[in-house]
C-alpha positions as CSV (number, residue, x, y, z in Angstrom):
1,M,-7.6,35.8,21.5
2,C,-5.6,36.0,18.6
3,S,-7.8,37.4,15.8
4,S,-6.3,35.1,13.1
5,V,-7.5,32.2,15.5
6,A,-11.0,33.5,16.2
7,P,-12.6,32.1,13.0
8,F,-11.3,28.9,13.1
9,L,-12.7,28.8,16.9
10,R,-16.1,30.1,15.6
11,D,-16.4,27.3,12.8
12,I,-15.5,24.8,15.4
13,E,-18.1,26.0,17.7
14,A,-20.9,25.7,15.0
15,E,-19.8,22.2,14.2
16,L,-20.1,21.1,17.4
17,D,-23.5,22.8,18.1
18,R,-24.7,21.0,14.8
19,I,-23.4,17.9,16.2
20,R,-25.9,18.4,19.6
21,Q,-28.7,19.5,17.5
22,V,-28.7,16.2,16.0
23,G,-28.2,14.2,19.1
24,L,-24.7,13.1,18.0
25,Y,-22.6,15.0,21.0
26,R,-20.4,12.4,22.6
27,T,-19.3,13.0,26.4
28,T,-16.9,11.1,28.9
29,R,-17.4,9.5,32.2
30,T,-14.8,9.2,34.6
31,F,-14.7,6.0,36.8
32,D,-12.9,5.4,40.1
33,S,-12.9,1.8,40.2
34,P,-11.1,-1.5,38.8
35,Q,-13.0,-2.7,35.6
36,G,-15.7,-5.3,36.6
37,N,-19.5,-5.8,36.4
38,V,-19.8,-3.1,38.7
39,L,-18.0,0.3,38.4
40,R,-17.9,3.4,41.0
41,W,-19.2,6.6,39.5
42,Q,-18.9,9.6,42.1
43,G,-19.3,7.2,45.0
44,V,-22.4,5.5,43.5
45,E,-21.9,2.0,41.9
46,K,-23.3,1.2,38.7
47,L,-24.0,-2.0,37.3
48,N,-21.5,-2.5,33.9
49,F,-23.2,-3.8,30.9
50,C,-21.1,-2.4,28.3
51,S,-17.5,-3.6,28.8
52,N,-15.4,-6.1,26.4
53,D,-13.8,-7.5,29.6
54,Y,-15.7,-10.6,28.2
55,L,-14.1,-13.3,30.6
56,G,-13.7,-10.6,33.7
57,L,-9.8,-10.8,33.8
58,A,-9.2,-7.2,33.6
59,N,-9.0,-7.0,37.5
60,H,-7.8,-10.6,38.2
61,P,-5.3,-11.2,40.7
62,A,-3.1,-13.5,38.5
63,L,-2.7,-10.3,36.3
64,R,-2.2,-8.0,39.0
65,L,1.0,-10.4,40.1
66,A,2.4,-10.8,36.7
67,V,2.3,-7.1,36.5
68,N,4.2,-6.5,39.9
69,H,6.7,-9.2,39.2
70,A,7.3,-8.0,35.7
71,L,7.8,-4.3,37.3
72,D,10.1,-5.4,39.5
73,H,12.2,-7.1,36.9
74,Y,11.9,-5.1,33.8
75,G,10.3,-1.5,35.3
76,L,7.8,0.4,33.7
77,G,8.6,1.8,30.4
78,S,9.9,0.1,27.4
79,G,12.1,3.3,26.4
80,A,11.6,2.7,22.7
81,S,10.4,0.6,19.6
82,Q,10.7,-2.9,19.2
83,L,13.4,-2.0,16.5
84,V,15.8,0.1,18.8
85,C,15.8,-1.2,22.4
86,G,11.9,-1.6,23.5
87,R,11.9,-5.3,22.9
88,S,12.2,-7.7,26.0
89,S,12.2,-11.3,27.0
90,A,8.7,-10.7,28.0
91,H,7.8,-9.6,24.4
92,V,9.4,-12.7,22.8
93,S,7.8,-15.1,25.8
94,L,4.1,-13.8,24.9
95,E,5.1,-14.1,21.1
96,N,5.7,-17.6,21.6
97,A,2.8,-18.4,23.6
98,L,0.5,-16.6,21.3
99,A,2.0,-18.6,18.2
100,E,1.5,-21.5,20.2
101,F,-2.1,-21.1,21.2
102,T,-3.3,-19.8,17.7
103,K,-1.4,-22.6,15.8
104,R,0.4,-19.9,13.5
105,D,3.8,-19.7,12.7
106,K,4.6,-16.4,14.1
107,V,3.4,-13.7,16.1
108,L,4.1,-9.6,16.1
109,L,2.9,-7.7,18.9
110,F,1.4,-4.4,18.5
111,S,0.5,-1.2,20.6
112,T,-3.2,-1.2,19.6
113,G,-5.5,-3.1,17.4
114,Y,-5.9,-0.1,15.4
115,Q,-2.1,-0.2,14.4
116,A,-2.2,-3.8,13.8
117,N,-4.9,-3.6,11.3
118,L,-3.2,-0.6,9.8
119,S,0.0,-2.1,9.6
120,V,-1.5,-5.3,7.5
121,A,-3.2,-3.1,5.2
122,T,-0.5,-1.0,4.3
123,A,2.3,-3.2,4.2
124,L,0.4,-6.2,2.8
125,G,-1.9,-4.4,0.6
126,P,-1.4,-4.2,-2.9
127,G,-1.4,-0.5,-3.4
128,R,-2.5,0.9,-6.8
129,R,-1.8,-2.7,-8.3
130,G,-5.0,-4.1,-6.8
131,Y,-8.0,-3.8,-4.2
132,I,-8.5,-4.4,-0.7
133,L,-12.0,-5.5,0.1
134,G,-13.9,-5.3,3.0
135,D,-17.4,-6.2,4.6
136,R,-19.4,-3.1,4.7
137,L,-19.8,-3.3,8.5
138,N,-16.1,-3.9,9.1
139,H,-14.6,-2.0,12.3
140,A,-13.2,1.4,11.7
141,S,-9.9,0.4,12.1
142,L,-10.2,-2.0,9.1
143,I,-12.0,0.6,7.1
144,D,-9.3,3.5,7.6
145,A,-6.4,1.0,7.2
146,A,-8.1,0.2,3.8
147,V,-8.5,3.7,3.0
148,L,-4.9,4.7,4.1
149,S,-2.9,1.7,2.4
150,R,-3.7,3.6,-0.7
151,S,-5.4,0.5,-2.6
152,R,-8.0,1.0,-4.5
153,V,-11.2,-0.1,-1.8
154,L,-14.1,-2.2,-2.4
155,R,-16.8,-2.8,0.1
156,Y,-18.8,-6.1,-0.3
157,R,-22.7,-6.6,1.4
158,H,-22.4,-7.3,4.8
159,A,-21.3,-11.2,5.5
160,N,-22.1,-12.2,2.0
161,E,-19.4,-14.5,0.8
162,H,-21.4,-14.3,-2.7
163,A,-21.1,-10.4,-2.9
164,L,-17.5,-11.0,-2.1
165,E,-16.9,-13.2,-4.8
166,E,-18.9,-11.2,-7.4
167,L,-16.2,-8.4,-7.0
168,L,-13.3,-10.7,-7.1
169,V,-14.4,-11.9,-10.5
170,R,-15.0,-8.6,-11.7
171,H,-11.6,-7.7,-11.3
172,G,-9.8,-10.6,-12.2
173,E,-6.1,-11.1,-12.1
174,K,-5.4,-7.5,-9.7
175,Q,-4.1,-8.3,-6.5
176,K,-6.4,-8.7,-3.9
177,L,-6.3,-8.4,-0.1
178,V,-9.6,-9.3,1.6
179,L,-10.4,-7.9,5.0
180,T,-13.3,-8.8,7.4
181,D,-14.1,-8.9,11.3
182,S,-14.8,-12.2,12.8
183,V,-17.4,-11.0,15.2
184,F,-18.9,-7.7,14.1
185,S,-18.3,-5.5,17.0
186,M,-21.9,-3.4,17.0
187,D,-24.3,-6.5,16.0
188,G,-22.7,-9.4,17.6
189,D,-23.0,-11.5,14.5
190,I,-20.4,-13.6,13.0
191,A,-19.1,-13.4,9.6
192,P,-19.3,-16.9,7.2
193,L,-15.6,-17.3,7.7
194,E,-15.5,-20.8,6.0
195,G,-17.2,-19.5,3.1
196,I,-15.3,-16.4,2.7
197,A,-12.0,-18.7,3.1
198,T,-13.4,-20.8,0.1
199,V,-13.8,-17.8,-2.2
200,C,-10.4,-16.4,-1.4
201,R,-8.7,-19.6,-2.1
202,R,-10.7,-19.8,-5.2
203,H,-9.4,-16.1,-6.4
204,A,-5.8,-16.2,-5.1
205,A,-7.0,-13.3,-2.3
206,M,-5.2,-12.9,0.7
207,L,-7.8,-13.3,3.6
208,V,-7.1,-11.2,7.0
209,V,-9.6,-11.7,9.8
210,D,-9.5,-9.4,12.6
211,D,-10.9,-11.8,15.7
212,A,-10.7,-8.8,18.2
213,H,-14.2,-10.1,19.9
214,G,-13.8,-13.5,19.2
215,F,-10.7,-14.5,20.4
216,A,-10.3,-16.5,23.9
217,V,-14.1,-16.2,23.8
218,L,-15.3,-18.3,20.7
219,G,-14.4,-22.1,20.0
220,A,-14.1,-25.2,22.2
221,T,-10.8,-24.2,23.9
222,G,-11.1,-20.0,23.4
223,R,-9.0,-20.2,20.1
224,G,-11.6,-17.8,18.8
225,A,-13.7,-17.7,15.7
226,L,-11.3,-19.6,13.4
227,E,-11.7,-22.5,15.7
228,G,-15.3,-23.9,15.2
229,P,-14.8,-24.2,11.5
230,G,-11.4,-25.7,11.6
231,L,-9.6,-22.6,9.7
232,S,-5.9,-23.0,9.7
233,Q,-3.6,-20.8,8.7
234,A,-3.5,-22.0,4.9
235,D,-7.0,-21.1,5.3
236,V,-6.6,-17.7,7.1
237,P,-3.0,-16.5,6.4
238,V,-3.3,-13.2,8.6
239,M,-4.9,-13.2,11.8
240,V,-5.3,-10.0,13.7
241,G,-6.2,-10.2,17.8
242,T,-6.3,-7.7,20.8
243,F,-5.5,-8.0,24.3
244,G,-8.1,-5.4,25.5
245,K,-11.3,-7.3,25.4
246,A,-11.5,-11.1,26.5
247,L,-7.7,-11.3,27.7
248,G,-8.3,-8.0,30.0
249,G,-5.3,-6.2,29.2
250,F,-4.0,-3.9,26.3
251,G,-2.4,-4.0,22.9
252,A,-2.7,-6.4,20.0
253,F,-1.0,-8.9,17.7
254,V,-0.6,-10.1,14.0
255,A,-0.3,-14.0,13.7
256,G,0.7,-15.6,10.4
257,P,3.6,-17.1,8.2
258,E,6.8,-16.2,9.0
259,P,7.8,-14.2,5.8
260,V,4.3,-12.0,6.3
261,I,5.3,-11.4,9.9
262,D,9.1,-10.2,8.5
263,L,7.4,-8.0,6.0
264,L,5.6,-6.2,8.7
265,I,8.7,-5.7,10.7
266,Q,10.3,-4.3,7.6
267,K,7.4,-2.2,6.5
268,A,5.1,-1.8,8.9
269,R,5.0,2.0,9.9
270,P,2.9,1.7,13.1
271,F,5.3,-1.1,14.5
272,I,8.6,0.7,13.2
273,Y,7.5,4.2,14.6
274,T,5.7,3.4,17.9
275,T,7.1,2.7,21.6
276,A,6.9,-0.9,22.2
277,L,4.6,-2.2,24.9
278,P,5.7,-2.3,28.3
279,A,6.9,-5.3,29.4
280,I,4.5,-5.4,32.5
281,I,1.6,-5.6,30.2
282,C,2.9,-8.4,28.1
283,A,3.3,-10.2,31.4
284,A,-0.2,-9.7,32.2
285,V,-1.4,-10.9,28.8
286,E,0.6,-13.8,29.3
287,A,-1.0,-14.6,32.7
288,A,-4.5,-14.3,31.1
289,L,-3.5,-16.7,28.2
290,V,-2.9,-19.3,30.8
291,L,-6.4,-18.6,32.4
292,V,-8.1,-18.9,29.1
293,Q,-6.9,-22.6,28.9
294,K,-7.1,-23.4,32.8
295,E,-10.3,-21.9,33.8
296,Y,-13.0,-23.0,31.1
297,W,-15.9,-22.2,33.2
298,R,-15.5,-18.5,32.6
299,R,-16.9,-19.2,28.6
300,E,-19.3,-21.6,29.6
301,K,-20.7,-19.2,32.6
302,L,-20.4,-16.5,30.2
303,F,-22.7,-18.7,27.5
304,D,-24.9,-19.6,29.8
305,L,-25.8,-15.8,30.9
306,I,-26.2,-15.0,27.2
307,R,-28.9,-17.8,26.6
308,Y,-30.8,-16.7,29.8
309,F,-30.7,-13.1,28.8
310,R,-31.9,-14.0,25.0
311,T,-34.5,-16.5,26.3
312,S,-36.0,-13.8,28.9
313,A,-35.4,-11.0,26.3
314,A,-38.1,-12.9,24.1
315,E,-40.4,-13.2,26.7
316,I,-40.6,-9.6,27.1
317,S,-40.4,-8.9,23.4
318,L,-37.4,-6.9,23.6
319,P,-36.2,-6.4,20.0
320,I,-32.4,-7.6,20.5
321,G,-30.4,-8.6,17.3
322,A,-29.8,-12.2,16.3
323,S,-26.4,-12.5,18.2
324,E,-25.0,-15.6,19.7
325,T,-21.9,-13.7,21.6
326,P,-21.5,-11.2,24.3
327,I,-22.4,-8.4,22.2
328,Q,-26.3,-8.0,22.2
329,P,-27.6,-5.1,20.4
330,L,-30.9,-3.4,21.3
331,I,-31.9,-1.5,18.3
332,I,-34.0,2.0,19.0
333,G,-33.4,3.8,15.9
334,D,-33.4,7.6,16.8
335,A,-30.0,8.9,18.2
336,S,-31.4,11.0,20.8
337,K,-34.1,8.4,22.1
338,A,-31.1,6.0,22.5
339,S,-29.1,8.7,24.4
340,E,-32.1,9.4,26.7
341,L,-32.7,5.9,27.6
342,S,-29.0,5.3,28.3
343,D,-29.1,8.3,30.6
344,R,-32.5,7.0,32.4
345,L,-31.1,3.7,32.7
346,F,-27.8,5.4,34.1
347,A,-29.6,7.2,36.6
348,E,-31.0,4.1,38.0
349,G,-27.8,2.5,38.5
350,I,-27.3,0.5,35.0
351,L,-24.6,1.3,32.6
352,V,-25.3,0.7,28.9
353,T,-23.7,3.1,26.3
354,A,-25.6,4.4,23.6
355,I,-24.2,3.7,20.1
356,R,-24.7,6.5,17.5
357,P,-23.8,7.5,13.9
358,P,-21.0,7.3,12.4
359,T,-19.9,4.1,14.4
360,V,-23.4,2.6,13.2
361,P,-25.7,3.4,10.0
362,R,-28.0,6.1,10.6
363,G,-31.6,4.9,12.0
364,T,-30.4,2.0,13.6
365,S,-28.7,3.9,16.9
366,R,-28.9,1.5,19.7
367,L,-27.8,0.3,23.1
368,R,-24.9,-2.1,22.9
369,I,-25.3,-4.7,25.8
370,T,-22.2,-6.6,26.5
371,F,-21.9,-9.5,28.8
372,S,-19.1,-10.7,31.2
373,A,-18.2,-14.3,32.9
374,T,-18.5,-12.2,36.3
375,H,-22.2,-11.0,36.1
376,T,-24.6,-12.9,37.9
377,L,-28.4,-14.0,36.9
378,D,-29.7,-11.3,39.5
379,Q,-27.5,-8.5,37.7
380,V,-29.2,-9.7,34.5
381,D,-32.7,-9.9,35.8
382,R,-32.0,-6.2,37.0
383,L,-30.6,-5.3,33.5
384,L,-34.1,-6.8,32.1
385,A,-36.4,-5.2,34.6
386,G,-34.9,-1.6,33.9
387,L,-35.5,-2.0,29.9
388,L,-38.7,-3.1,31.0
389,R,-39.6,-0.3,32.7
390,H,-38.3,2.0,29.9
391,R,-40.1,-0.1,27.1
392,V,-41.6,3.1,25.6
393,Y,-38.4,3.8,23.9
394,W,-38.2,0.4,22.0
395,E,-41.7,-0.5,21.5
396,K,-42.7,0.3,17.9
């Protein structure tokens, strides 16, 4: 080993040891099956209660068929960014379908939700001329996007429109961009979007809502968290959504007024300098969007399962968070205990990932339980029984 490299490696090993000692070391597991309510690991089936495949579309035959047809027509790779030669008619078709579904003027596709949020903050943010304000529990992609935008960044108390307004008043005439998740990915609670939109209008702040965990799940027709309170493009100028959760695919989009989308095309570096999504992904996501509009039973069953779980959890005093979404957090507190409980459940055939700092605040490590429309009541009962067997981890 080169002597000049050895000190760096020693520092890295020391940091890894520190991470292990505080119970925050992360490992990966490799599964050999399609996404679904049951996954196969080393030939053994595991009940899956940690996927974001909320509607059970990730392995749907209609999506596979759409991929096969698109593969025959477009091939696999897109070859370049959308601004070079990577944009196909499949991209245009999906953007048009999403614009119609979200009732927004225009849509632009991105390769990941992280890139979509980074693009919005860097291209639309005020820079040193003003502030980006974000919820304290925003997703990491929104937090990082705000920091990388070179704007001054302020964070307001979680899900508190009054705290947001205090900051907006304090900073007066400065340009302001407000970023919030709709459904918070670790707690499953929903932002007070109507109140936040009202505050933003009152103080001339542009509002961006990342509806990653609400899109295709919430709302009477699955249009997301903005549908319930009836928030239009005038109320929420910029909406971000992803395809890797309820739509069972991969990628993301930004929807909003035509000038906003045009500015993203001009200035959003993650869009300009990233190879376009493969056309086969666009075809699959558009097929999923059709299913969202046709198969209402998926959302109905999903929320029946959530209500069943919460009622049953109350009967055994399971300390889950106040969430009405598919994300049901079981707070353990200690990171090592959360990991140990997750490992014990896994050994019994139940997959629920432990979430620890820095993803969640220190002292709030948890099992992040999530549900899919493909789960059965028997499977939910098996999860509840497994948790009850290990109640020593969550009883105070």
